[in-house]
DRENPA-3360 file (N, C-alpha, C; in nm, 2 decimals, always signed):
BEGIN
1 = MKRIENKV = -8.74/-6.95/+9.22/-8.79/-7.08/+9.23/-8.88/-7.12/+9.12 ~ -8.94/-7.02/+9.06/-9.03/-7.05/+8.94/-8.95/-7.11/+8.83 ~ -8.83/-7.07/+8.81/-8.74/-7.12/+8.70/-8.72/-7.27/+8.72 ~ -8.69/-7.31/+8.84/-8.66/-7.45/+8.87/-8.79/-7.53/+8.84 ~ -8.90/-7.48/+8.88/-9.03/-7.55/+8.85/-9.05/-7.56/+8.70 ~ -9.03/-7.46/+8.63/-9.05/-7.46/+8.49/-8.95/-7.56/+8.42 ~ -8.82/-7.56/+8.46/-8.72/-7.65/+8.40/-8.76/-7.79/+8.43 ~ -8.80/-7.82/+8.55/-8.83/-7.96/+8.59/-8.96/-8.00/+8.51;
9 = GFFVACIA = -9.06/-7.91/+8.51/-9.18/-7.94/+8.43/-9.15/-7.97/+8.29 ~ -9.07/-7.89/+8.23/-9.03/-7.91/+8.09/-8.96/-8.04/+8.07 ~ -8.87/-8.08/+8.16/-8.80/-8.20/+8.16/-8.89/-8.32/+8.17 ~ -8.99/-8.31/+8.26/-9.08/-8.42/+8.28/-9.17/-8.43/+8.15 ~ -9.21/-8.32/+8.10/-9.30/-8.32/+7.98/-9.22/-8.39/+7.86 ~ -9.09/-8.35/+7.84/-9.02/-8.41/+7.74/-9.00/-8.56/+7.76 ~ -8.97/-8.60/+7.88/-8.96/-8.74/+7.91/-9.09/-8.82/+7.88 ~ -9.20/-8.76/+7.92/-9.33/-8.83/+7.89/-9.36/-8.84/+7.74;
17 = LVYVVVSI = -9.33/-8.73/+7.67/-9.35/-8.73/+7.52/-9.26/-8.83/+7.45 ~ -9.13/-8.84/+7.49/-9.04/-8.93/+7.43/-9.08/-9.07/+7.47 ~ -9.12/-9.10/+7.59/-9.17/-9.23/+7.63/-9.29/-9.28/+7.55 ~ -9.39/-9.19/+7.53/-9.50/-9.23/+7.45/-9.46/-9.25/+7.30 ~ -9.38/-9.17/+7.25/-9.34/-9.18/+7.11/-9.26/-9.31/+7.09 ~ -9.17/-9.34/+7.18/-9.09/-9.46/+7.17/-9.18/-9.59/+7.19 ~ -9.27/-9.58/+7.29/-9.36/-9.70/+7.31/-9.45/-9.73/+7.19 ~ -9.50/-9.62/+7.12/-9.58/-9.65/+7.01/-9.50/-9.68/+6.89;
25 = GYSSNAAW = -9.38/-9.61/+6.87/-9.30/-9.64/+6.75/-9.22/-9.77/+6.76 ~ -9.20/-9.82/+6.88/-9.12/-9.94/+6.90/-9.19/-10.06/+6.84 ~ -9.32/-10.06/+6.83/-9.39/-10.17/+6.78/-9.38/-10.19/+6.63 ~ -9.34/-10.08/+6.56/-9.33/-10.09/+6.42/-9.18/-10.12/+6.38 ~ -9.16/-10.17/+6.26/-9.03/-10.21/+6.21/-8.98/-10.08/+6.14 ~ -8.94/-9.98/+6.22/-8.89/-9.86/+6.16/-8.76/-9.82/+6.23 ~ -8.69/-9.73/+6.16/-8.57/-9.68/+6.23/-8.60/-9.58/+6.34 ~ -8.51/-9.55/+6.43/-8.54/-9.47/+6.54/-8.58/-9.33/+6.51;
33 = FEMPLEAV = -8.53/-9.28/+6.40/-8.56/-9.14/+6.36/-8.70/-9.13/+6.29 ~ -8.76/-9.25/+6.26/-8.89/-9.25/+6.20/-9.00/-9.28/+6.31 ~ -8.96/-9.30/+6.43/-9.05/-9.33/+6.53/-9.15/-9.22/+6.56 ~ -9.12/-9.09/+6.56/-9.22/-8.98/+6.58/-9.33/-8.99/+6.48 ~ -9.29/-9.01/+6.35/-9.39/-9.01/+6.25/-9.48/-9.14/+6.26 ~ -9.42/-9.25/+6.30/-9.50/-9.37/+6.33/-9.59/-9.35/+6.44 ~ -9.55/-9.28/+6.55/-9.64/-9.25/+6.66/-9.76/-9.16/+6.62 ~ -9.73/-9.06/+6.55/-9.84/-8.97/+6.50/-9.93/-9.04/+6.41;
41 = NGIAFSFG = -9.88/-9.12/+6.32/-9.97/-9.20/+6.23/-10.05/-9.31/+6.31 ~ -9.99/-9.37/+6.41/-10.06/-9.47/+6.49/-10.17/-9.41/+6.57 ~ -10.15/-9.29/+6.63/-10.25/-9.22/+6.71/-10.36/-9.18/+6.61 ~ -10.32/-9.12/+6.50/-10.42/-9.08/+6.40/-10.51/-9.19/+6.35 ~ -10.44/-9.31/+6.32/-10.51/-9.42/+6.28/-10.61/-9.47/+6.39 ~ -10.57/-9.46/+6.51/-10.66/-9.51/+6.62/-10.78/-9.41/+6.63 ~ -10.76/-9.28/+6.62/-10.87/-9.19/+6.62/-10.96/-9.21/+6.50 ~ -10.90/-9.23/+6.39/-10.98/-9.25/+6.27/-11.06/-9.38/+6.27;
49 = YFFRLHAV = -11.00/-9.48/+6.32/-11.07/-9.61/+6.32/-11.18/-9.62/+6.42 ~ -11.14/-9.59/+6.55/-11.23/-9.61/+6.66/-11.35/-9.50/+6.66 ~ -11.32/-9.38/+6.62/-11.42/-9.28/+6.62/-11.48/-9.25/+6.48 ~ -11.43/-9.32/+6.38/-11.48/-9.31/+6.24/-11.46/-9.16/+6.19 ~ -11.34/-9.11/+6.21/-11.31/-8.97/+6.17/-11.25/-8.97/+6.04 ~ -11.27/-8.86/+5.97/-11.20/-8.84/+5.84/-11.05/-8.82/+5.87 ~ -10.97/-8.85/+5.77/-10.82/-8.85/+5.80/-10.77/-8.71/+5.85 ~ -10.82/-8.60/+5.80/-10.78/-8.47/+5.85/-10.81/-8.45/+5.99;
57 = WAYVCSGV = -10.93/-8.49/+6.03/-10.97/-8.48/+6.17/-10.90/-8.57/+6.26 ~ -10.86/-8.69/+6.21/-10.78/-8.78/+6.29/-10.64/-8.73/+6.32 ~ -10.58/-8.66/+6.22/-10.45/-8.60/+6.24/-10.46/-8.48/+6.33 ~ -10.57/-8.41/+6.33/-10.59/-8.29/+6.42/-10.60/-8.34/+6.56 ~ -10.68/-8.45/+6.58/-10.70/-8.51/+6.71/-10.56/-8.57/+6.76 ~ -10.48/-8.62/+6.67/-10.35/-8.67/+6.71/-10.26/-8.56/+6.76 ~ -10.26/-8.45/+6.69/-10.19/-8.33/+6.73/-10.23/-8.28/+6.87 ~ -10.37/-8.27/+6.88/-10.42/-8.23/+7.01/-10.38/-8.32/+7.12;
65 = FFITLFTV = -10.38/-8.45/+7.09/-10.34/-8.55/+7.19/-10.20/-8.53/+7.24 ~ -10.10/-8.50/+7.15/-9.96/-8.48/+7.19/-9.95/-8.35/+7.26 ~ -10.02/-8.25/+7.22/-10.01/-8.12/+7.29/-10.07/-8.13/+7.43 ~ -10.18/-8.20/+7.44/-10.24/-8.22/+7.57/-10.14/-8.30/+7.66 ~ -10.08/-8.41/+7.61/-9.99/-8.49/+7.68/-9.87/-8.40/+7.73 ~ -9.82/-8.32/+7.65/-9.71/-8.23/+7.69/-9.75/-8.14/+7.80 ~ -9.87/-8.07/+7.78/-9.91/-7.97/+7.87/-9.94/-8.04/+8.01 ~ -10.01/-8.15/+8.01/-10.04/-8.21/+8.14/-9.91/-8.26/+8.21;
73 = SFWLGKVL = -9.82/-8.32/+8.14/-9.69/-8.36/+8.19/-9.61/-8.24/+8.25 ~ -9.62/-8.13/+8.18/-9.55/-8.01/+8.22/-9.61/-7.96/+8.36 ~ -9.74/-7.96/+8.36/-9.81/-7.92/+8.48/-9.78/-8.01/+8.60 ~ -9.78/-8.14/+8.57/-9.75/-8.24/+8.68/-9.61/-8.23/+8.73 ~ -9.52/-8.20/+8.64/-9.38/-8.18/+8.68/-9.36/-8.06/+8.77 ~ -9.43/-7.95/+8.74/-9.43/-7.83/+8.82/-9.49/-7.85/+8.95 ~ -9.61/-7.92/+8.96/-9.67/-7.94/+9.09/-9.59/-8.03/+9.17 ~ -9.53/-8.14/+9.11/-9.45/-8.23/+9.19/-9.32/-8.16/+9.25;
81 = TRWIRNHR = -9.26/-8.07/+9.17/-9.15/-7.99/+9.22/-9.19/-7.90/+9.33 ~ -9.30/-7.83/+9.32/-9.35/-7.74/+9.42/-9.38/-7.82/+9.55 ~ -9.44/-7.94/+9.53/-9.47/-8.02/+9.65/-9.34/-8.07/+9.72 ~ -9.25/-8.12/+9.64/-9.12/-8.17/+9.70/-9.05/-8.05/+9.77 ~ -9.05/-7.94/+9.71/-8.98/-7.82/+9.77/-9.04/-7.78/+9.90 ~ -9.18/-7.78/+9.91/-9.25/-7.74/+10.03/-9.24/-7.84/+10.14 ~ -9.21/-7.97/+10.11/-9.21/-8.07/+10.21/-9.07/-8.12/+10.25 ~ -8.98/-8.03/+10.23/-8.84/-8.06/+10.28/-8.82/-8.03/+10.42;
% end
């Protein structure tokens, strides 16, 4: 049963990551394959502008944001799967 929880968690995390990347990248006039770069640049710009960070630290915070988003979404997918399985 742990395998199913991990697979669903991974699927939910990928969907959340793709959704955030597409929603940020959709606002720019870029091709679909450039959207991940636009999303990383957009988040880094936001961190740099609002928190007055140096460019390197803004990109580090952007990477941490995406890693945290993936991790939290993975955990939520696992918890949701466990909850649904226990309440059948």
